[in-house]
gemmi code that builds the backbone of each chain (N, CA, C; Angstrom):
import gemmi

chains = {
    "A": [
        ("ARG", (91.528, 87.029, 125.445), (92.467, 86.960, 124.344), (91.933, 87.373, 123.139)),
        ("LYS", (92.824, 88.283, 122.529), (92.654, 88.773, 121.013), (92.484, 87.527, 120.093)),
        ("GLU", (91.676, 87.957, 119.123), (91.702, 87.175, 118.012), (92.834, 86.658, 117.392)),
        ("VAL", (93.625, 87.911, 116.898), (94.920, 87.861, 116.504), (95.863, 88.606, 117.182)),
        ("GLU", (96.879, 87.878, 117.414), (98.038, 88.466, 118.291), (99.165, 88.575, 117.618)),
        ("GLN", (99.817, 89.687, 117.918), (101.343, 89.822, 117.210), (102.274, 90.795, 118.535)),
        ("ASP", (103.508, 90.440, 118.392), (104.268, 91.142, 119.291), (104.783, 92.590, 118.672)),
        ("PRO", (104.220, 93.805, 119.444), (104.482, 95.103, 118.675), (105.814, 95.404, 118.014)),
        ("GLY", (106.844, 94.675, 118.835), (108.211, 95.126, 118.493), (108.489, 96.354, 119.196)),
        ("PRO", (109.473, 97.454, 118.893), (110.149, 97.205, 117.478), (111.050, 96.104, 117.478)),
        ("PHE", (111.602, 95.455, 116.639), (112.553, 94.587, 116.034), (113.628, 95.391, 115.377)),
        ("ASN", (114.673, 95.717, 116.149), (115.908, 96.460, 115.666), (117.017, 95.355, 115.297)),
        ("VAL", (117.247, 95.315, 113.947), (118.192, 94.118, 113.428), (119.273, 95.166, 112.459)),
        ("PRO", (120.348, 94.360, 112.196), (121.250, 95.061, 111.505), (121.172, 94.547, 109.977)),
        ("GLU", (121.464, 95.255, 109.004), (121.395, 94.852, 107.760), (122.247, 93.545, 107.585)),
        ("GLY", (121.450, 92.665, 106.522), (121.850, 91.365, 106.386), (121.565, 90.187, 107.301)),
        ("ALA", (120.935, 90.812, 108.463), (120.528, 89.558, 109.483), (119.366, 89.075, 109.284)),
        ("THR", (118.870, 87.803, 109.729), (117.764, 87.171, 109.608), (116.838, 87.653, 110.804)),
        ("VAL", (115.367, 87.818, 110.538), (114.527, 88.000, 111.451), (113.196, 87.404, 111.249)),
        ("ALA", (112.653, 86.901, 112.323), (111.404, 86.193, 112.236), (110.120, 86.712, 113.155)),
        ("PHE", (109.209, 86.953, 112.696), (107.820, 87.294, 113.411), (106.846, 86.177, 113.439)),
        ("ASN", (106.197, 86.070, 114.659), (105.182, 85.033, 114.756), (103.793, 85.956, 115.070)),
        ("CYS", (102.728, 85.406, 114.618), (101.191, 85.751, 114.989), (100.600, 84.662, 115.305)),
        ("THR", (99.858, 84.929, 116.477), (99.036, 83.755, 116.925), (97.477, 84.171, 116.782)),
        ("TYR", (96.691, 83.101, 116.558), (95.322, 83.344, 116.023), (94.516, 82.233, 117.218)),
        ("SER", (93.595, 82.916, 117.519), (92.575, 82.123, 118.564), (91.655, 80.908, 118.099)),
        ("ASN", (91.182, 81.132, 117.135), (90.090, 80.300, 116.436), (90.556, 79.006, 115.598)),
        ("SER", (90.546, 78.002, 116.048), (90.882, 76.740, 115.237), (90.317, 76.611, 113.983)),
        ("ALA", (89.222, 77.396, 113.668), (88.432, 77.283, 112.510), (88.936, 78.286, 111.479)),
        ("SER", (89.866, 78.941, 111.757), (90.717, 79.793, 110.712), (91.268, 79.239, 109.613)),
        ("GLN", (90.950, 79.774, 108.351), (91.353, 79.115, 107.194), (92.379, 79.575, 106.159)),
        ("SER", (92.643, 81.009, 106.285), (93.138, 81.572, 105.315), (93.879, 82.588, 106.104)),
        ("PHE", (95.155, 82.571, 105.698), (96.214, 83.497, 106.458), (97.314, 84.579, 105.431)),
        ("PHE", (97.530, 85.881, 105.896), (98.379, 86.605, 105.055), (99.152, 87.447, 105.734)),
        ("TRP", (100.126, 87.737, 105.189), (101.225, 88.751, 105.806), (100.868, 90.059, 104.837)),
        ("TYR", (100.767, 91.271, 105.230), (100.813, 92.622, 104.921), (101.871, 93.265, 105.236)),
        ("ARG", (102.119, 94.407, 104.551), (103.216, 95.417, 104.866), (102.711, 96.623, 104.978)),
        ("GLN", (103.062, 97.549, 105.863), (102.651, 98.692, 105.978), (103.727, 99.704, 106.492)),
        ("ASP", (104.026, 100.532, 105.551), (105.075, 101.553, 105.711), (104.489, 102.587, 106.521)),
        ("CYS", (105.627, 103.473, 107.025), (105.074, 104.719, 107.960), (104.090, 105.382, 107.417)),
        ("ARG", (102.731, 105.630, 107.909), (101.852, 106.580, 107.373), (101.445, 106.414, 105.965)),
        ("LYS", (101.662, 104.827, 105.503), (101.047, 104.684, 104.381), (99.956, 103.663, 104.397)),
        ("GLU", (99.381, 103.319, 103.404), (98.332, 102.230, 103.306), (98.953, 100.614, 103.469)),
        ("PRO", (98.141, 99.654, 104.037), (98.958, 98.231, 104.048), (98.749, 97.848, 102.565)),
        ("LYS", (99.798, 97.020, 102.330), (99.693, 96.327, 100.989), (100.291, 94.633, 101.378)),
        ("LEU", (99.468, 93.843, 100.309), (99.962, 92.537, 100.422), (101.236, 92.161, 100.343)),
        ("LEU", (101.933, 91.537, 101.322), (103.265, 90.963, 101.121), (103.126, 89.427, 100.765)),
        ("MET", (102.554, 88.687, 101.300), (102.261, 87.267, 100.561), (101.165, 86.672, 101.489)),
        ("SER", (100.698, 85.480, 100.806), (99.752, 84.543, 101.454), (100.468, 83.636, 102.144)),
        ("VAL", (99.953, 82.870, 103.107), (100.284, 81.780, 103.703), (99.757, 80.464, 103.399)),
        ("TYR", (100.578, 79.505, 102.919), (99.942, 78.297, 102.455), (100.432, 77.258, 103.660)),
        ("SER", (99.438, 76.177, 103.777), (99.409, 75.239, 104.509), (101.032, 74.483, 104.563)),
        ("SER", (101.526, 74.626, 103.518), (102.981, 73.624, 103.268), (103.803, 74.624, 103.314)),
        ("GLY", (103.747, 75.856, 103.781), (104.728, 77.225, 103.670), (105.114, 77.548, 102.309)),
        ("ASN", (105.477, 78.876, 102.251), (105.761, 79.053, 100.895), (107.149, 80.321, 100.997)),
        ("GLU", (107.514, 80.438, 99.843), (109.024, 81.614, 99.965), (108.579, 82.387, 98.958)),
        ("ASP", (108.943, 83.647, 98.928), (109.024, 84.405, 97.796), (110.432, 85.399, 98.162)),
        ("GLY", (111.379, 85.022, 97.237), (112.596, 85.507, 97.530), (113.232, 85.542, 98.748)),
        ("ARG", (113.238, 86.638, 99.640), (113.988, 86.639, 100.951), (112.980, 86.270, 101.905)),
        ("PHE", (111.662, 86.314, 101.611), (110.682, 85.853, 102.609), (110.277, 84.568, 102.502)),
        ("THR", (109.989, 84.072, 103.828), (109.327, 82.511, 103.816), (108.208, 82.847, 104.960)),
        ("ALA", (106.847, 82.384, 104.557), (105.863, 82.339, 105.459), (105.508, 80.779, 105.906)),
        ("GLN", (105.085, 80.445, 106.978), (104.796, 79.182, 107.152), (103.516, 79.285, 108.238)),
        ("LEU", (102.697, 78.285, 108.366), (101.674, 78.098, 109.067), (101.802, 76.813, 110.108)),
        ("ASN", (101.438, 77.188, 111.290), (101.461, 75.963, 112.281), (100.203, 75.839, 112.837)),
        ("ARG", (99.270, 74.888, 112.385), (98.030, 74.738, 112.620), (97.890, 74.044, 114.100)),
        ("ALA", (98.813, 73.302, 114.351), (98.949, 72.718, 115.958), (98.816, 73.623, 116.960)),
        ("SER", (99.934, 74.572, 116.505), (99.939, 75.551, 117.719), (99.207, 76.975, 117.483)),
        ("GLN", (98.903, 76.772, 116.169), (97.542, 78.232, 115.964), (98.599, 79.355, 115.661)),
        ("TYR", (99.813, 79.173, 115.044), (100.551, 80.715, 114.791), (100.820, 80.477, 113.187)),
        ("ILE", (101.198, 81.661, 112.721), (101.882, 81.717, 111.333), (103.011, 82.612, 111.605)),
        ("SER", (104.086, 82.531, 110.779), (105.563, 82.940, 111.132), (105.924, 83.653, 109.767)),
        ("LEU", (106.553, 84.974, 109.939), (107.297, 85.432, 108.636), (108.661, 85.506, 108.970)),
        ("LEU", (109.778, 84.782, 108.062), (110.929, 84.857, 108.133), (111.747, 85.818, 107.001)),
        ("ILE", (112.379, 86.727, 107.387), (113.044, 87.762, 106.419), (114.404, 87.496, 106.562)),
        ("ARG", (115.191, 86.771, 105.150), (116.466, 86.882, 105.378), (117.033, 87.989, 104.643)),
        ("ASP", (118.729, 88.209, 104.955), (119.291, 89.098, 104.498), (118.715, 90.412, 104.446)),
        ("SER", (118.309, 90.711, 105.790), (117.372, 92.118, 105.858), (117.943, 93.262, 105.068)),
        ("LYS", (117.388, 94.584, 104.466), (117.555, 95.309, 103.759), (117.005, 96.253, 104.720)),
        ("LEU", (117.533, 97.754, 104.477), (116.934, 98.876, 104.898), (115.597, 99.027, 104.487)),
        ("SER", (115.485, 98.624, 103.402), (113.846, 99.052, 102.775), (113.055, 98.087, 103.254)),
        ("ASP", (113.226, 97.102, 103.875), (112.480, 96.067, 104.788), (111.842, 96.850, 105.989)),
        ("SER", (112.484, 97.711, 106.520), (111.775, 98.521, 107.757), (110.303, 99.069, 107.360)),
        ("ALA", (109.425, 98.499, 108.270), (108.036, 98.881, 108.106), (107.289, 98.148, 109.250)),
        ("THR", (105.987, 98.030, 109.128), (105.073, 97.064, 109.967), (104.606, 96.148, 109.249)),
        ("TYR", (104.688, 95.011, 109.917), (104.154, 93.669, 109.027), (102.786, 93.341, 109.790)),
        ("LEU", (101.770, 92.992, 109.138), (100.760, 93.036, 109.783), (100.104, 91.420, 109.343)),
        ("CYS", (99.545, 90.809, 110.082), (99.228, 89.301, 109.848), (97.472, 89.441, 109.813)),
        ("VAL", (97.060, 88.857, 108.985), (95.625, 88.862, 108.557), (95.044, 87.322, 108.577)),
        ("VAL", (94.100, 87.185, 109.463), (93.312, 85.696, 109.549), (92.028, 85.987, 108.910)),
        ("ILE", (91.497, 84.760, 108.098), (90.329, 84.926, 108.083), (89.529, 83.746, 108.301)),
        ("THR", (88.450, 83.967, 109.082), (87.495, 82.537, 109.753), (86.243, 82.768, 109.313)),
        ("GLY", (85.766, 81.973, 108.475), (84.537, 82.010, 107.823), (84.475, 83.116, 106.590)),
        ("ARG", (83.106, 83.201, 106.397), (83.015, 84.023, 104.933), (83.387, 85.470, 105.165)),
        ("ARG", (84.320, 86.216, 104.736), (84.846, 87.439, 105.164), (85.058, 87.833, 106.349)),
        ("ALA", (85.136, 87.029, 107.332), (85.254, 87.707, 108.769), (86.848, 87.739, 108.771)),
        ("LEU", (87.417, 88.718, 108.365), (88.882, 89.159, 108.132), (89.499, 89.739, 109.202)),
        ("THR", (90.258, 89.340, 110.104), (90.801, 90.218, 111.271), (92.390, 90.263, 110.869)),
        ("PHE", (92.694, 91.656, 111.232), (94.195, 92.118, 111.181), (94.646, 92.068, 112.595)),
        ("GLY", (96.043, 91.576, 112.566), (96.839, 91.773, 113.858), (97.241, 93.345, 113.998)),
        ("SER", (97.728, 93.560, 115.196), (97.854, 94.970, 115.332), (99.528, 95.307, 114.881)),
        ("GLY", (100.088, 94.413, 114.227), (101.315, 94.619, 113.719), (102.708, 94.554, 114.413)),
        ("THR", (103.891, 94.067, 113.808), (105.100, 94.111, 114.274), (105.874, 94.950, 113.527)),
        ("ARG", (106.469, 96.033, 114.455), (107.510, 96.957, 113.604), (108.849, 96.463, 113.401)),
        ("LEU", (109.371, 96.463, 112.408), (110.655, 96.001, 112.037), (111.729, 97.293, 111.653)),
        ("GLN", (112.571, 97.631, 112.325), (113.508, 98.608, 111.937), (114.982, 98.017, 111.700)),
        ("VAL", (115.141, 97.935, 110.371), (116.681, 97.652, 110.009), (117.896, 98.562, 109.927)),
        ("GLN", (118.753, 98.426, 110.717), (119.794, 99.374, 111.016), (120.942, 99.444, 109.867)),
        ("PRO", (121.537, 100.508, 109.483), (122.814, 100.474, 108.517), (124.018, 99.589, 109.528)),
    ],
    "B": [
        ("ASN", (95.777, 104.597, 86.150), (96.125, 103.499, 87.099), (95.667, 103.947, 88.527)),
        ("ALA", (94.315, 104.484, 88.930), (93.969, 105.053, 90.012), (94.032, 103.968, 91.485)),
        ("GLY", (93.136, 102.941, 90.992), (93.001, 102.059, 92.170), (91.837, 102.308, 93.237)),
        ("VAL", (92.214, 102.624, 94.114), (91.060, 102.995, 95.265), (91.675, 104.617, 95.745)),
        ("THR", (90.747, 105.386, 95.819), (90.968, 107.080, 95.818), (90.073, 107.483, 96.975)),
        ("GLN", (90.905, 107.821, 97.858), (89.973, 108.318, 99.485), (90.295, 109.937, 99.297)),
        ("THR", (89.056, 110.556, 99.525), (89.211, 112.008, 99.902), (88.409, 112.313, 101.158)),
        ("PRO", (88.640, 113.431, 102.039), (89.999, 114.214, 101.857), (91.120, 113.171, 102.641)),
        ("LYS", (92.398, 113.710, 102.482), (93.464, 112.925, 103.296), (93.367, 113.552, 104.513)),
        ("PHE", (93.341, 114.637, 104.799), (93.426, 115.156, 106.218), (91.975, 115.969, 106.535)),
        ("GLN", (91.370, 115.748, 107.835), (90.107, 116.383, 107.999), (90.479, 116.938, 109.441)),
        ("VAL", (90.016, 118.155, 110.013), (89.625, 118.399, 111.366), (88.171, 118.817, 111.372)),
        ("LEU", (87.534, 118.318, 112.740), (86.442, 118.498, 112.926), (86.015, 118.829, 114.276)),
        ("LYS", (85.143, 119.558, 114.542), (84.538, 119.833, 115.901), (83.498, 118.894, 116.350)),
        ("THR", (83.700, 118.685, 117.691), (82.621, 117.411, 118.314), (81.024, 118.038, 117.509)),
        ("GLY", (80.556, 116.663, 117.259), (78.970, 117.216, 116.755), (78.844, 117.628, 115.367)),
        ("GLN", (80.031, 117.866, 114.552), (79.941, 117.908, 113.323), (79.816, 116.615, 112.534)),
        ("SER", (79.308, 116.872, 111.224), (79.172, 115.460, 110.491), (79.901, 115.825, 109.189)),
        ("MET", (80.228, 114.883, 108.261), (81.095, 114.881, 107.471), (80.882, 113.431, 106.758)),
        ("THR", (81.383, 113.584, 105.283), (81.555, 112.360, 104.534), (82.837, 112.274, 104.000)),
        ("LEU", (83.356, 111.037, 104.239), (84.711, 110.442, 103.438), (84.326, 109.676, 102.513)),
        ("GLN", (84.888, 110.277, 101.358), (84.857, 109.704, 100.154), (85.524, 108.427, 99.657)),
        ("CYS", (84.936, 107.451, 99.084), (85.809, 106.215, 98.378), (85.421, 105.999, 97.142)),
        ("ALA", (86.447, 105.888, 96.000), (86.083, 105.248, 94.755), (87.171, 104.419, 94.343)),
        ("GLN", (86.688, 103.260, 93.644), (87.557, 102.570, 93.107), (87.037, 102.183, 91.626)),
        ("ASP", (88.083, 101.965, 90.641), (88.025, 102.001, 89.264), (88.363, 100.392, 88.743)),
        ("MET", (88.477, 99.486, 89.772), (88.835, 97.917, 89.262), (87.881, 96.954, 89.338)),
        ("ASN", (86.555, 97.520, 89.371), (85.303, 96.832, 89.187), (85.409, 95.788, 90.289)),
        ("HIS", (85.715, 96.117, 91.495), (85.650, 95.216, 92.563), (84.138, 95.320, 92.925)),
        ("GLU", (83.733, 94.092, 93.362), (82.619, 94.015, 94.086), (82.568, 94.419, 95.653)),
        ("TYR", (83.444, 93.911, 96.285), (83.833, 94.206, 97.528), (84.352, 95.518, 97.894)),
        ("MET", (83.744, 96.231, 98.985), (84.069, 97.229, 99.231), (84.254, 97.300, 100.993)),
        ("SER", (85.017, 98.245, 101.582), (84.977, 98.102, 103.065), (85.666, 99.443, 103.426)),
        ("TRP", (85.356, 99.821, 104.833), (85.717, 100.780, 105.415), (86.785, 100.423, 106.585)),
        ("TYR", (87.941, 100.654, 107.146), (88.604, 100.378, 108.439), (89.121, 101.540, 109.229)),
        ("ARG", (89.127, 101.683, 110.435), (89.960, 102.597, 111.275), (90.955, 101.758, 111.836)),
        ("GLN", (92.096, 102.634, 111.789), (93.438, 102.217, 112.534), (93.678, 103.013, 113.509)),
        ("ASP", (93.818, 102.556, 114.727), (94.441, 103.182, 116.006), (95.540, 102.592, 116.433)),
        ("PRO", (96.796, 103.520, 117.322), (97.699, 102.772, 117.594), (97.484, 101.438, 118.705)),
        ("GLY", (98.215, 100.706, 118.310), (98.213, 99.414, 119.178), (96.759, 98.388, 118.791)),
        ("MET", (95.740, 98.848, 118.040), (94.351, 98.225, 117.863), (94.415, 97.561, 116.474)),
        ("GLY", (95.271, 97.582, 115.867), (95.315, 97.115, 114.418), (93.965, 97.781, 113.496)),
        ("LEU", (93.489, 97.155, 112.502), (92.596, 97.675, 111.834), (91.043, 97.054, 112.285)),
        ("ARG", (90.377, 97.970, 112.161), (89.057, 97.475, 112.508), (87.827, 97.831, 111.446)),
        ("LEU", (87.088, 96.765, 111.099), (86.232, 96.717, 110.226), (84.956, 97.654, 110.632)),
        ("ILE", (84.598, 98.667, 109.840), (83.684, 99.677, 110.402), (82.061, 98.938, 109.500)),
        ("HIS", (82.269, 99.210, 108.051), (81.118, 98.529, 107.584), (81.965, 98.055, 106.243)),
        ("TYR", (80.994, 97.222, 105.436), (81.478, 96.673, 104.359), (80.327, 96.355, 103.252)),
        ("SER", (80.843, 96.166, 101.935), (79.513, 95.908, 101.031), (80.138, 94.912, 100.007)),
        ("VAL", (79.280, 93.954, 99.811), (79.620, 92.960, 98.688), (79.044, 93.410, 97.117)),
        ("GLY", (78.289, 94.271, 97.166), (78.015, 94.759, 95.686), (76.781, 96.025, 96.142)),
        ("ALA", (76.778, 96.577, 94.980), (75.741, 97.691, 94.694), (74.481, 97.493, 95.615)),
        ("GLY", (74.089, 98.249, 96.452), (73.043, 98.112, 97.316), (72.903, 97.316, 98.358)),
        ("ILE", (74.030, 96.807, 98.707), (74.267, 95.884, 99.848), (75.274, 96.356, 100.747)),
        ("THR", (74.934, 96.336, 102.071), (75.810, 96.837, 103.022), (75.592, 96.017, 104.467)),
        ("ASP", (76.905, 96.030, 105.095), (76.662, 95.285, 106.285), (77.697, 95.628, 107.165)),
        ("GLN", (77.470, 95.660, 108.495), (78.190, 96.029, 109.840), (79.384, 95.285, 110.060)),
        ("GLY", (80.321, 95.942, 110.246), (81.611, 95.107, 110.780), (81.671, 95.370, 112.421)),
        ("GLU", (82.960, 95.364, 112.730), (83.146, 95.346, 114.113), (82.881, 96.599, 114.965)),
        ("VAL", (82.940, 97.606, 114.262), (82.649, 98.977, 115.071), (81.960, 99.766, 114.047)),
        ("PRO", (80.721, 99.517, 113.927), (79.899, 100.311, 113.005), (79.164, 101.561, 113.801)),
        ("ASN", (79.133, 101.786, 115.004), (78.289, 102.721, 115.674), (78.949, 103.951, 115.401)),
        ("GLY", (78.079, 104.917, 114.863), (78.482, 106.770, 114.767), (78.858, 106.526, 113.372)),
        ("TYR", (78.733, 105.684, 112.498), (79.186, 105.506, 111.152), (77.838, 104.948, 110.246)),
        ("ASN", (77.674, 105.690, 109.020), (76.499, 105.152, 107.930), (77.426, 105.103, 106.606)),
        ("VAL", (76.857, 103.937, 105.898), (77.530, 103.949, 104.440), (76.315, 103.645, 103.675)),
        ("SER", (76.657, 103.643, 102.475), (75.404, 103.493, 101.158), (76.595, 103.151, 100.097)),
        ("ARG", (75.773, 102.118, 99.156), (76.548, 101.660, 97.990), (75.545, 101.642, 96.773)),
        ("SER", (75.380, 102.884, 96.174), (74.571, 103.159, 95.077), (75.238, 102.824, 93.794)),
        ("THR", (76.510, 102.796, 93.865), (77.047, 102.179, 92.404), (78.330, 101.341, 92.894)),
        ("THR", (79.121, 100.588, 91.849), (79.964, 99.532, 92.163), (81.163, 100.476, 92.814)),
        ("GLU", (81.199, 101.691, 91.852), (82.580, 102.378, 92.057), (82.800, 103.170, 93.360)),
        ("ASP", (81.505, 103.529, 94.173), (81.733, 104.692, 95.176), (81.272, 103.779, 96.493)),
        ("PHE", (82.087, 104.244, 97.684), (81.346, 103.640, 98.932), (81.840, 104.680, 99.899)),
        ("PRO", (80.987, 105.686, 100.214), (81.248, 106.846, 101.183), (80.919, 106.505, 102.537)),
        ("LEU", (81.637, 106.784, 103.353), (81.431, 106.687, 104.699), (80.970, 107.952, 105.387)),
        ("ARG", (79.999, 107.946, 106.098), (79.295, 109.220, 106.830), (79.612, 109.251, 108.255)),
        ("LEU", (80.301, 110.403, 108.889), (80.004, 110.316, 110.345), (78.777, 111.400, 110.853)),
        ("LEU", (77.978, 110.942, 111.571), (76.704, 111.602, 111.686), (76.906, 112.465, 112.671)),
        ("SER", (77.750, 112.401, 113.764), (77.771, 113.481, 114.922), (79.273, 113.091, 115.265)),
        ("ALA", (80.242, 113.777, 114.898), (81.618, 113.414, 115.255), (82.019, 113.741, 117.037)),
        ("ALA", (82.761, 112.575, 117.186), (83.113, 112.618, 118.915), (84.443, 112.509, 118.763)),
        ("PRO", (85.404, 112.663, 119.679), (86.698, 112.591, 119.899), (87.294, 111.294, 119.737)),
        ("SER", (86.313, 110.299, 119.999), (86.658, 108.999, 120.049), (87.043, 108.261, 118.662)),
        ("GLN", (86.287, 109.095, 117.646), (86.331, 109.006, 116.196), (87.777, 109.510, 115.525)),
        ("THR", (88.748, 109.703, 116.307), (90.083, 110.475, 115.811), (90.809, 109.312, 115.494)),
        ("SER", (91.173, 109.217, 114.226), (91.679, 108.017, 113.685), (92.158, 108.048, 112.569)),
        ("VAL", (92.627, 107.047, 111.761), (93.131, 107.063, 110.280), (92.273, 106.054, 109.806)),
        ("TYR", (91.513, 106.361, 108.740), (90.347, 105.724, 108.088), (90.855, 105.242, 106.663)),
        ("PHE", (90.801, 103.703, 106.605), (91.263, 103.274, 105.207), (89.945, 102.679, 104.342)),
        ("CYS", (89.841, 102.907, 103.285), (88.882, 102.380, 102.155), (89.840, 101.265, 101.666)),
        ("ALA", (89.013, 99.950, 101.594), (89.665, 98.937, 100.801), (88.609, 98.194, 99.927)),
        ("SER", (89.069, 97.540, 98.875), (88.543, 96.757, 97.962), (88.919, 95.666, 97.653)),
        ("SER", (88.063, 94.748, 96.872), (88.601, 93.164, 96.588), (87.586, 92.814, 95.715)),
        ("TYR", (87.975, 91.892, 94.799), (87.347, 91.386, 93.890), (86.722, 90.150, 94.746)),
        ("GLU", (87.284, 89.522, 95.754), (86.786, 88.501, 96.454), (86.476, 88.808, 97.791)),
        ("GLY", (86.491, 90.146, 98.329), (86.399, 90.441, 99.702), (87.631, 89.870, 100.676)),
        ("GLY", (88.756, 89.699, 100.106), (89.546, 89.093, 100.881), (89.736, 87.764, 101.310)),
        ("TYR", (88.692, 87.017, 100.996), (88.485, 85.596, 101.158), (89.654, 84.874, 100.711)),
        ("THR", (89.829, 85.094, 99.466), (90.836, 84.369, 98.659), (91.716, 85.316, 97.870)),
        ("GLY", (91.265, 86.796, 97.705), (91.598, 87.448, 96.975), (92.592, 88.752, 97.999)),
        ("GLU", (93.003, 89.601, 97.177), (93.975, 90.595, 98.046), (93.070, 92.109, 98.019)),
        ("LEU", (93.280, 92.434, 99.090), (92.732, 93.757, 99.607), (93.695, 94.847, 99.085)),
        ("PHE", (92.927, 95.873, 98.190), (93.562, 97.088, 97.831), (93.086, 98.333, 98.564)),
        ("PHE", (93.767, 99.037, 99.341), (93.571, 100.163, 100.170), (93.830, 101.353, 99.541)),
        ("GLY", (92.928, 102.357, 99.764), (93.426, 103.816, 99.477), (94.271, 104.295, 100.489)),
        ("GLU", (94.899, 105.520, 100.304), (96.287, 106.112, 100.930), (95.471, 106.629, 102.446)),
        ("GLY", (94.125, 106.543, 102.856), (94.047, 106.825, 104.276), (93.566, 108.223, 104.288)),
        ("SER", (92.676, 108.442, 105.147), (92.002, 109.778, 105.503), (92.607, 109.929, 107.073)),
        ("ARG", (92.971, 111.208, 107.320), (93.258, 111.081, 108.848), (92.456, 112.200, 109.308)),
        ("LEU", (91.572, 111.895, 110.370), (90.726, 112.744, 110.928), (90.803, 112.817, 112.553)),
        ("THR", (90.980, 114.233, 112.814), (91.018, 114.798, 114.015), (89.692, 115.084, 114.564)),
        ("VAL", (89.001, 114.936, 115.568), (87.825, 115.516, 115.897), (88.047, 116.125, 117.440)),
        ("LEU", (88.085, 117.331, 117.748), (88.476, 118.032, 118.532), (87.063, 118.438, 119.671)),
    ],
}
model = gemmi.Model(1)
for chain_id, residues in chains.items():
    chain = gemmi.Chain(chain_id)
    for i, (resn, *xyz) in enumerate(residues, 1):
        res = gemmi.Residue()
        res.name, res.seqid = resn, gemmi.SeqId(i, " ")
        for name, pos in zip(("N", "CA", "C"), xyz):
            atom = gemmi.Atom()
            atom.name, atom.element = name, gemmi.Element(name[0])
            atom.pos, atom.b_iso = gemmi.Position(*pos), 0.0
            res.add_atom(atom)
        chain.add_residue(res)
    model.add_chain(chain)
structure = gemmi.Structure()
structure.add_model(model)
structure.setup_entities()
């Protein structure tokens, strides 16, 4: 089993739709979690951190479920500009940082 | 406002050739790292450094060397290129090594080994 797993997609959704991705992790000792966004043929950029209590940034909501060992990213009112690959990142121990392989989102007009 | 600068952006090598990917950052970050990204594999850590003079291996270090003589620069050397090293390479830096901070990536170097 991979340390960090994501559904590769693509998730094809119409503009204005709500879409959610999950990312599962295998090590229960993992302590920090992030979502990065990567546009086609570009470098990854931090989208948001994931806090234990859940957190929201505009249309984006990130949540952590420690019992089931997954994090989620919810995007409301999808825009064409949200089309990208979303990478989850899990940190276990000092600087043991693992990227998921990403979930591709395509928002259709 | 340079951030993390990688060169070259594209490179084609023949099997057995050597080359160096350059990475420089102007944010005074202590932590620097090299990743490779292959389809369906995510980003995999090759080598990292927590400060000048200190380097360590990541998940996939074989075939690569690094050095960190200054805070700003972290070059990645391919000793004898192999087709399996065809990939997109990203350099990333962080003040805190990603542990609590944000990783800043360069624009990537696309390497093809024939």
